[in-house]
N, C-alpha and C positions, 0 to 999 in steps of 0.2 A: 839499288840492286844488291841482293845477298850473294856473297862470294862463298862457295862451299868446296869442300874436298870430297871426292867420291872414293868410297872404300869398297873395292871389289869391282873388277872389270870383266866379269864373265858375260853370259848371254844378256842378262837384264841390265847389268851395269853399262854394257855397250849400247843397249837400247836407250838408256837415259842420256848418255853422251850425245846420241843422235837427236833425240826429241827435244832436248833443251837448247839446241843451237839457236841463237838469235832471240832467246827469251828476254823480255825487258825487265824481268823480276829476279831471275836467278842465273848465276853463271858458275860452272865448274872450273875452278882455277887450278886445282891440284887433284891428283888421283894416285891411287896405289893399288897393287895387286900382288899376289904371291908369285905370279909369273912376270919376271922382269921384262920379258919380251913385249909386254903390253905397253911399254913406253912409247912405241911407235903410234899406237892408237891414241894415246893421250895427246901426243904432240899433234897428230892430225886434227884433233878436236880443240886444240888451243889450250890444253891443260898441261901443267908441269907434272912430270912423273916423280913421285917421292918413294923412298924405299920401304916405308912401313906406315901403319896406322898411327903410331906414336909420332912419326915425322910430320904427318898431316896435322895432328893436334898441335904440334909445336910451331907450325907455320903461322906467322903473324897476320898474313893476308886472309887466312881461312876463318870465316865467321860461323860456319856451321858445317856439319858433315851429312852425307847421304850414305847410309849403310846398305850395301848390296852384298852382304856376306852370308854364309850359312847361318841358319837361325839359332843354332846353339851358341853363337857368339854375340847375339844381339843384346842380351841383358847387360853383360859386362861392358860392351862397347858403348851402349847408351849412357851408362853410369860414368864411364871414363870421360866421354865427350862432354856431357852436361856438367860434370865436376870442373871442367876447364872453361866453363862459360860458353860452350859452343852449342848452338841450336842443333837439333837432331831430327833428321828425317830417316826413318827406318823402314826398309821393305818388310812386307808381311812374311811370317807372323811376327808381331812385335816382340813377343817372348813366348816361352813354352809353358810357363806356369803362372798362376795368378800372383803368387808371392813375388816372383821376379818382376812382373808387370807393375805391381804396386810399388816395389822399390824403385824401378826406373822412373815411374811417374813422380814419386816423391822427390827424387834427386833433381828432376827437371823443374819441378815447382820451387824447390829450395833455391835453385840457382837462377830462377826466372828466365829459363830458356823455353823456346817453343818446341814441342814434340809433335812431329807428323808421322803418319804411317801410310804405307803403300796400298791403301784400299781405294784404288782409283774408280772402282765401280760406283762409288758414291758421287763421283764427279761427272758421270755420264748424263747428258741432258734429259733423257727420258726417265732416268732414276730420280734426278732432282725434281722433275715435274710430278712423278708419282708420289714422292715423299711429301710434297706440298699438298697434293690432293688428300693423302691419308691424314695429314695434320689438320686439314680443313674439315675433315669428317665426311668427305664425299662417299667413301666406301663403307661408312658406318663403323661398327666395332670390328676390328680385325680379328679373325678367328684362326686363320691358317696361312702359312707361307709355303709355297712349293718352288723349288729352284734347282737348276742343273748348270754346272760349268764343267764341261769335258773338253779334252784336247788330246792330240797324239804327238805333241812336240818332243816328248821325252823318249820316243822310240829310237831316236838317233843317238842317244847318249851312250857312251862306252860303259861296259860293265865296270862296276865299282864307283861310278859317279855318285857323289853324296846325295843327289836328289832321289836316287832309286836304291839306296842302301839302307841297312838296318839302323844306321846312325840318324836317319831321318824318319822317325816313327810315323806311320800312317801317311805315306807319301801323297795320296790324292788329296788329303785335307790341307796339308801345308802348301801343296802346289796350287790348287784352285778352290778347294772347298772352303778355305778360311774366308774368302771373299763373301761366300754365301752365309757363313756364320755371322760375319760382320753386318751384312744387310739385315739378317734376321734380328740381331740384337738392336739394330737401329730402329726397326719397326716395332718389335715386340717387347723390348726391354731385357732385363737379366734372365738368363736361362736357369732352369732349376735342375733338370736331369737330361741325360743323353743315352741313347741306345745306338751302338755303332755296329754296322756290318761291313767288315773289310775282307776282301778276297783277292787272290792272285789267280786270274783265270786265263789270261792271254799272253803272259810274259813269265820270266823267271826272276822278277824283281823281288828283293827281300822285304819290301815294305808295302806291297799291295798295289793293284792296278784298278780296282773297282770298289767304290765306297758308296754306301747308303747310310744316311743318318736320320734318326727321329729325335727331335728335341722338344721337350716340354718346357714352357716358360712360366715364370712365377705368376703371370696374370691369367694362366689357364690355357693359353693358346698353344699352337703346335707349329713346328716347321719340319718339312720333309725335304731333305737335300740329297743330291746325287753328284758325284764327281768320278769320272772315268778317264783314265790316262792312255787308253788304247783305241780310241775312236776319233774320227775327224771332229773338228770343233763344233760344239753346240753350247749355246748359252741362253738361258731364259730365267725369268723370275715371275711368278704369279702370286698375287695377294688376294685373298678372299675375305670379304667383310659382310656384315649384316645387310648392307644396302647394295652391294655390287662387288665386282671383281675387276682386277687389272692384270695385264700381262705385258712384259717387255721382253722382246727377243733381239738378240744380237745378229747382225748379218755376217760378221767376221770376228776373229779374235781381237780383243781390245788392243793388242800390240800394234795392229794396223787397222784401225776402225774403218768400216764401210757403212756405218750407220745402224739404225735400229728401226724396228716396228713396235708399236704399242697399241693395245686394245683396251678399251674401257667399256664395261657393261654395267650400267647403273639402273636399278629398278625404275620402271616408268619413264626412262629416257632412251633416246635413240643410241644405238651402238656407235662407238667412235673407233675408227681405225686410223692411226696416225703414222706418219713417216718422219724419221729424224735423219738429217744428213750426218756424215762422219764428223767427229769432234775429238780433239786430242785430250782425253780425260786424264791420261798419265801426266801430261804436262800441266794440266789445270790443277791437279792435286799438288804438285811441287810448287807451282806458282802461288797457290793459296798459302802454303807453308811459308814461302819466302816473304810474302806480304805481311803475314802475321808477325814474323820475326823482325820485320822492319817497323813494326808498330801500327800496322793497319788493322783491318777487321780480324777478330779472333779466328784461329784455325777452326774449320767447321766440324771436325770430329772431336768431340769432347773426350778428355782423358779418362773419365769414368766409363765411357762406352768402350774405349780401348781395353780397359781392364775386363769389362763384361765379355768381350769377344775372346780374350785369352782364357778366361775362366771356362767358357764353353769348349774351347780347344783342348784345354787340359782334361776335361771330362771325356772328350772324344778319345784321347789317348788311353785313359783308364778303361773305358768301356771296350775298346778294341783289344786290349791286353787280357781282360777278364771274360769277354764275351757276355757281359752282364750290364744291366742298367747302372749308370754312374751318376752320382750327384755332383753338380757343379760346385766347386769350392767357393 
């Protein structure tokens, strides 16, 4: 079992404390937060509360860290932890620039530590099945991806919260859209250029509440993505190929899965409509990271793909700022 320190105990950090209870593969033994009052939550979940990130790194029991901190700190924290020989699981987005992602990956490789990232959508059973079918060629040549991941959880946040402030550029993409960027690069490969449409239509947030993206990939294919932060939850991904198409729809937010539906329409074959029961994809991701750190099967998200996703994200930022097409670095 991998013993880890949790860095950040806000909404998502608290969720991880809950979902990892009883895991046979990973245990949060220490935790820290800028709010010292979170010590009670840590104690409730069986973790020692420590005063700082550095204190967690100094703890001899801690073999790895789970970063649930604002994304502007991720690059430096990954480097700091990996340099100390700690395995690193970082919530999305991994980094904000390709250069930072390449540095983080290089330090993890140099210190022979596992790097995981919070793209739990890849660990959902219908997505795993869809990726297998794509790889097997059932859909033919993939020409386009269309996806949406929208929610209204941030409406309850107080004014000035980092998630809805200018310090978090293009809020809808860092909140939910980055998951769709990651699935797109997993299916289509490296992105070539991006056109971003970011608007603030239903709130007064500084970093937008409505996002639409058009991404062109080096293999010639396209991805059309949407992320809205003022509407009740909706999540779907559709993949179109030369032989057929597939769609996966969420029944509820991945935080509390209620299952999925999936549809496959393949030329000259009967339509398939499938039901998937709830599954803890967030936990599955962290457990895969822990098993890899313990010497088991390699972590299933390759580091080069992590870099591809961050490169697409960086181009989203540039395009949103310039209102023009941006080339992926």
